[in-house]
N, C-alpha and C positions, 0 to 999 in steps of 0.2 A: 338318178342322183337323189340322195337323202335330203330332206328338208327339216331344218332344226328350228324349234322355237326355244327361246331363252326366257325364263321367268326370273325377274330380278326386282328387288325392293329398294335399292339404294343408288350408290354412285355409279355402278356399272363398269368398273375397270375390267373385271373378268369378262363381262359380256363383250366389251370392246375387243379384247384380245381374241376371244373366240370368233367373233365376226371377221376380224382381220385374218385370222389363221385359215379360215375356210373360204375367203373371198375369191381365191383363184383355184380352189380345189375341184377336182372332177368327182370326188366322193360325196361331198355335202356342201350345203350352203345354209346360212342362217337367214330365214325368210321373215321372221317375226320376233319381236320382243314384247313380252307381257309384263306389266308392272302393276302392283296393287296400290301404288302411291302416285297421285297426280303431280307431285313436286319432285319425284325421283330424278336424279341427274342422269340416270340411264336413258331417259327419254331424249335428252339432248345428244348423247353419244350415238344412239341409234339413228336419229335424224341426220346427224352429220355424216354417218356412214351409209345412208340411203336404205336403211332397214325400217320397215313399218314398226311402230310401237303403239300398243293399245293398253289403256288403263282398265283393269278388271279388279274392282275392289273386293274386299272380303265378302261383302254382301252379294256382289255380282257373281262371285265364285259359287254361290249356292244354286245358281240357275244352270244346272247341268247341261240342258239343251243348248243354251246360248254359248257356253264355253266350248262344248264339243263341236258345235257348228262353226265356231271361229277356227278351231283347229282343222276341221275338214275343209273350210274355205281356203286355207293356206296350204293344205296338203301336207302338213307336218307329220313326220313319223318318228321323231325323237324329241323329247322334252328335256331340256337342260336347266337345272336350278342353279343360278349363280348369285348367291346372296338373296335368295327368296325366303322371307321370314314367316310365311304361313304354311300350315300343314296342307299338303296337297290332298284334295278329297279323293276318296276311294274310286269314284266314278271316273276321274281323270287317269288314275293309275290303271284302271281296267281298260279305258279307251286306248291308252298307249301300249297295252299288253305287256307291261313290265319294262317299257323302254323310257324310263325317267331316271336321269342321272343327277346326282347332287355332289357338291364339294363341301367338305367340312374342314374348318381350320384347326384340326387336331387329329391325333391318331385314334380313331375309333377302335374299340367301343368306349374307351375312356373319354371323358369330357364331352359327351354327347347328350342328346335328349332335349326335351322342351325347355326353352329359355336359354339354351347354350349356343350362343352365336357371338361373333365379333369379339369385342374386348372382354366379354364375360368368359369366353373360352380361355383366352390368354391369361387372364387373372387367375382362373382355376388351375391352369397348368403351373403357374408360378407358385400359387398357394400350396399345391401338392408337392412341390420340390422336384418335379420331373426333370430329368437331365436331358431328355430328348422330346421334341415335339414334331409337328409336321402337318400334313394335310392328308385327307382321305377322300378319294373319289369313289362313290358307291351308287349302286342301283337303289332306288327307294322302294319301300313298302308303305303300309298304312301307319307306321310309327316313325317318330323323329329319329333319324340317324341310326337305323337298325338294318338297312338293306345290305346285300352282298357287296363286299369290297372289290373294286376293280384294280385300284392302284393307290399306293401311299408314297409320299415323299417325306423325307426326314431332315431335321436340322437340330443342331445342339441348342440347349437352353443354357445360357451363361449365368454365372452367379450374380452378376450385376445387371441382368436384364430387367427391363421394365415392360409393362404391357405394350408400350409403343415400340420398343426395340425388337421384341419378340414378334409383334404383328408385322413389322417390316420384313423380317425373314420369312414369315409364313406367306405373306403376299407374293414374295419372289417365287416361292414354291408353287403357289396357285397359278401364277402366270406361266411358269415353265411346264407344269404337269397337266393342267386341266384340258387344254386343247388336245394334247397328245393322248390323254385317256379317252376323250370323246372319239377321236379318230380310231383308236384301238377298238373301242366298243363297237363302232360302226362296221369295222372290218371283220369282227369276230362273232357278231350275233347270228344266230341261225334262223 
């Protein structure tokens, strides 16, 4: 059985959905949540669902041996970024041998890159006048939002949309697609 670690920086709604999706799976299980913020709501969600959660700050992330030992201790073989706002260091990408998945709240490659997260992405989509938006699940590399795409989900952008209304549709896509994309990736990697 595959063991998944989820890295998250905030509320943790995607992390919760992923944990629940795999809780009765024979393919994989979420065994650890890592957050860079001690006050992140994802900590409460993980605790309620019986999954260990560890705070690893940006400074702590510089200690490669500590982080790799943590991953080894839990036996994780897939890293999932679910609203994780830090650049994953190259040593961790190497440690997972290219098995780090991310979700982005837009259709990459447009509206991606450093600083493009959350409401900033939706505001950019609206400012550009895009008629379609969506989500992208992708493998990561050492750059923000530039790894190979696994799956995309689409939704219309309405003329009267606000950042909030567009974000709601995007969140619905994330909840529907992200766990399925993770499952697909686990079933198809060689």
